[in-house]
DSSP file (Angstrom, degrees, kcal/mol; ACC not computed):
  #  RESIDUE AA STRUCTURE BP1 BP2  ACC     N-H-->O    O-->H-N    N-H-->O    O-->H-N    TCO  KAPPA ALPHA  PHI   PSI    X-CA   Y-CA   Z-CA
    1    1 A M              0   0    0      0, 0.0     2,-0.2     0, 0.0     0, 0.0   0.000 360.0 360.0 360.0 133.8   10.5   49.6   72.3
    2    2 A K        -     0   0    0      1,-0.1     2,-0.3     3,-0.0     0, 0.0  -0.510 360.0-126.3 -79.4 144.4   10.1   51.6   69.1
    3    3 A K        -     0   0    0     -2,-0.2     2,-0.4     1,-0.0    -1,-0.1  -0.697  26.5-117.5 -84.1 141.1    8.0   54.7   69.0
    4    4 A L        -     0   0    0     -2,-0.3     2,-0.4     1,-0.1    -1,-0.0  -0.653  28.6-118.8 -78.5 132.6    5.4   54.7   66.3
    5    5 A D    >   -     0   0    0     -2,-0.4     3,-0.5     1,-0.2    -1,-0.1  -0.575  14.3-151.1 -72.2 125.7    6.0   57.5   63.8
    6    6 A S  T 3  S+     0   0    0     -2,-0.4     2,-0.4     1,-0.3    -1,-0.2   0.687  91.2  61.6 -72.8 -16.9    3.0   59.8   63.9
    7    7 A K  T 3  S+     0   0    0      2,-0.0    -1,-0.3     3,-0.0     2,-0.1  -0.415  74.7 164.6-106.5  56.9    3.6   60.7   60.2
    8    8 A Q    <   -     0   0    0     -3,-0.5     2,-0.3    -2,-0.4    -2,-0.0  -0.398  48.5 -92.0 -72.4 151.7    3.2   57.3   58.7
    9    9 A H        -     0   0    0     -2,-0.1     2,-0.4     1,-0.0    -1,-0.1  -0.459  40.8-153.3 -65.8 125.2    2.7   57.0   55.0
   10   10 A K        -     0   0    0     -2,-0.3     2,-0.3    -3,-0.1    -1,-0.0  -0.843  17.2-119.5-100.5 137.9   -1.0   57.1   54.1
   11   11 A E        -     0   0    0     -2,-0.4    -1,-0.0     4,-0.1     0, 0.0  -0.549  21.7-132.5 -74.7 136.1   -2.2   55.4   50.9
   12   12 A T     >  -     0   0    0     -2,-0.3     4,-2.4     1,-0.1     5,-0.2  -0.498  28.7-107.7 -77.2 159.7   -3.8   57.6   48.3
   13   13 A P  H  > S+     0   0    0      0, 0.0     4,-2.4     0, 0.0     5,-0.2   0.873 121.4  52.9 -57.1 -36.4   -7.1   56.2   46.9
   14   14 A E  H  > S+     0   0    0      2,-0.2     4,-2.3     1,-0.2     5,-0.2   0.910 109.3  48.2 -66.2 -41.3   -5.3   55.5   43.6
   15   15 A E  H  > S+     0   0    0      1,-0.2     4,-2.4     2,-0.2    -1,-0.2   0.890 111.2  51.2 -64.7 -38.7   -2.5   53.6   45.4
   16   16 A E  H  X S+     0   0    0     -4,-2.4     4,-2.6     2,-0.2    -2,-0.2   0.920 110.3  48.2 -65.5 -43.6   -5.1   51.6   47.3
   17   17 A L  H  X S+     0   0    0     -4,-2.4     4,-2.8     2,-0.2     5,-0.2   0.919 111.8  50.1 -61.3 -43.8   -7.0   50.7   44.2
   18   18 A K  H  X S+     0   0    0     -4,-2.3     4,-2.2     1,-0.2    -2,-0.2   0.915 111.8  48.1 -60.6 -44.1   -3.8   49.6   42.4
   19   19 A R  H  X S+     0   0    0     -4,-2.4     4,-2.2     2,-0.2    -2,-0.2   0.905 112.8  47.9 -64.1 -42.8   -2.9   47.5   45.4
   20   20 A L  H  X S+     0   0    0     -4,-2.6     4,-2.4     2,-0.2    -2,-0.2   0.916 111.7  49.3 -65.9 -43.0   -6.3   45.8   45.6
   21   21 A R  H  X S+     0   0    0     -4,-2.8     4,-2.3     1,-0.2    -2,-0.2   0.915 111.6  49.6 -61.7 -42.1   -6.4   45.1   41.9
   22   22 A K  H  X S+     0   0    0     -4,-2.2     4,-2.2    -5,-0.2    -1,-0.2   0.906 110.6  49.8 -62.5 -42.5   -2.9   43.6   42.0
   23   23 A R  H  X S+     0   0    0     -4,-2.2     4,-2.3     2,-0.2    -1,-0.2   0.900 109.6  50.8 -64.6 -41.9   -3.9   41.4   45.0
   24   24 A V  H  X S+     0   0    0     -4,-2.4     4,-2.5     1,-0.2    -1,-0.2   0.922 110.7  49.4 -62.6 -43.7   -7.1   40.1   43.2
   25   25 A K  H  X S+     0   0    0     -4,-2.3     4,-2.1     1,-0.2    -1,-0.2   0.896 109.9  51.4 -62.6 -40.2   -5.0   39.2   40.1
   26   26 A Q  H  X S+     0   0    0     -4,-2.2     4,-1.5     1,-0.2    -1,-0.2   0.928 112.5  45.5 -61.7 -44.9   -2.5   37.4   42.2
   27   27 A L  H  <>S+     0   0    0     -4,-2.3     5,-0.6     1,-0.2    -2,-0.2   0.863 112.3  50.7 -69.4 -35.6   -5.2   35.4   43.9
   28   28 A E  H  <5S+     0   0    0     -4,-2.5    -1,-0.2     1,-0.2    -2,-0.2   0.855 105.4  57.9 -68.7 -33.5   -6.9   34.6   40.7
   29   29 A G  H  <5S+     0   0    0     -4,-2.1     2,-0.2    -5,-0.2    -2,-0.2   0.876 103.9  59.0 -63.4 -39.1   -3.7   33.4   39.2
   30   30 A K  T  <5S-     0   0    0     -4,-1.5     2,-1.6    -5,-0.1     0, 0.0  -0.570  99.3-112.7 -84.0 154.2   -3.3   30.8   41.9
   31   31 A E  T   5 -     0   0    0     -2,-0.2     2,-0.3     2,-0.0    -3,-0.1  -0.686  42.6-161.7 -88.0  88.6   -6.0   28.3   42.3
   32   32 A V      < -     0   0    0     -2,-1.6     3,-0.1    -5,-0.6     6,-0.0  -0.544  17.3-159.7 -77.8 129.8   -7.3   29.5   45.6
   33   33 A K  S    S+     0   0    0     -2,-0.3     2,-1.2     1,-0.2    -1,-0.2   0.837  83.7  65.4 -76.1 -32.8   -9.3   27.1   47.5
   34   34 A N    >>  +     0   0    0      1,-0.2     3,-1.0     2,-0.1     4,-0.6  -0.733  60.3 174.9 -93.7  92.4  -10.9   29.8   49.7
   35   35 A T  H 3>  +     0   0    0     -2,-1.2     4,-2.5     1,-0.2     5,-0.2   0.662  69.2  77.2 -73.3 -14.9  -12.9   31.8   47.1
   36   36 A N  H 3> S+     0   0    0      1,-0.2     4,-2.5     2,-0.2    -1,-0.2   0.836  89.2  57.7 -63.2 -30.7  -14.3   34.0   49.9
   37   37 A T  H <> S+     0   0    0     -3,-1.0     4,-2.1     2,-0.2    -1,-0.2   0.940 109.5  43.0 -63.7 -47.5  -11.0   35.9   50.0
   38   38 A I  H  X S+     0   0    0     -4,-0.6     4,-2.6     2,-0.2     5,-0.2   0.924 114.3  50.6 -65.0 -44.5  -11.3   36.8   46.3
   39   39 A K  H  X S+     0   0    0     -4,-2.5     4,-2.3     1,-0.2    -2,-0.2   0.899 110.5  50.0 -61.3 -40.5  -15.0   37.7   46.7
   40   40 A G  H  X S+     0   0    0     -4,-2.5     4,-2.2     2,-0.2    -1,-0.2   0.911 111.7  47.4 -64.6 -42.6  -14.2   39.9   49.7
   41   41 A L  H  X S+     0   0    0     -4,-2.1     4,-2.7     2,-0.2    -2,-0.2   0.902 111.5  50.6 -66.3 -40.3  -11.5   41.7   47.9
   42   42 A R  H  X S+     0   0    0     -4,-2.6     4,-2.6     2,-0.2    -2,-0.2   0.911 110.2  50.3 -62.6 -40.9  -13.6   42.3   44.8
   43   43 A K  H  X S+     0   0    0     -4,-2.3     4,-2.0     2,-0.2    -2,-0.2   0.922 112.5  46.4 -63.2 -44.0  -16.4   43.6   46.9
   44   44 A E  H  X S+     0   0    0     -4,-2.2     4,-2.2     1,-0.2    -2,-0.2   0.908 112.6  50.5 -63.7 -42.7  -14.0   46.1   48.6
   45   45 A L  H  X S+     0   0    0     -4,-2.7     4,-2.3     1,-0.2    -2,-0.2   0.899 108.6  52.2 -62.4 -41.8  -12.5   47.1   45.3
   46   46 A K  H  X S+     0   0    0     -4,-2.6     4,-1.7     1,-0.2    -1,-0.2   0.910 109.5  49.3 -62.3 -42.9  -16.0   47.7   43.9
   47   47 A K  H  X S+     0   0    0     -4,-2.0     4,-1.2     1,-0.2    -1,-0.2   0.921 111.3  49.7 -61.0 -44.4  -16.8   50.0   46.8
   48   48 A K  H  X S+     0   0    0     -4,-2.2     4,-0.6     1,-0.2     3,-0.2   0.879 109.5  50.3 -65.5 -38.8  -13.6   51.9   46.4
   49   49 A T  H  < S+     0   0    0     -4,-2.3     3,-0.5     1,-0.2    -1,-0.2   0.832 109.0  51.8 -72.1 -30.1  -14.1   52.5   42.7
   50   50 A F  H  < S+     0   0    0     -4,-1.7    -1,-0.2     1,-0.2    -2,-0.2   0.742  99.9  64.0 -76.8 -21.5  -17.6   53.8   43.2
   51   51 A R  H  <        0   0    0     -4,-1.2    -1,-0.2     1,-0.2    -2,-0.2   0.734 360.0 360.0 -71.7 -22.0  -16.5   56.3   45.8
   52   52 A K     <        0   0    0     -4,-0.6    -1,-0.2    -3,-0.5    -2,-0.1   0.504 360.0 360.0 -56.9 360.0  -14.4   58.2   43.3
């Protein structure tokens, strides 16, 4: 069994925003049947950008 590294890489807020924006664009590019996924990500992205 592997030990979990206690010093795992933490995302900076900028990296997290970049990742979320990229994910939203990917989902918008595809014709996603489940629009709740996109709406949820947009909502999360909006919260993160206002915290700055």
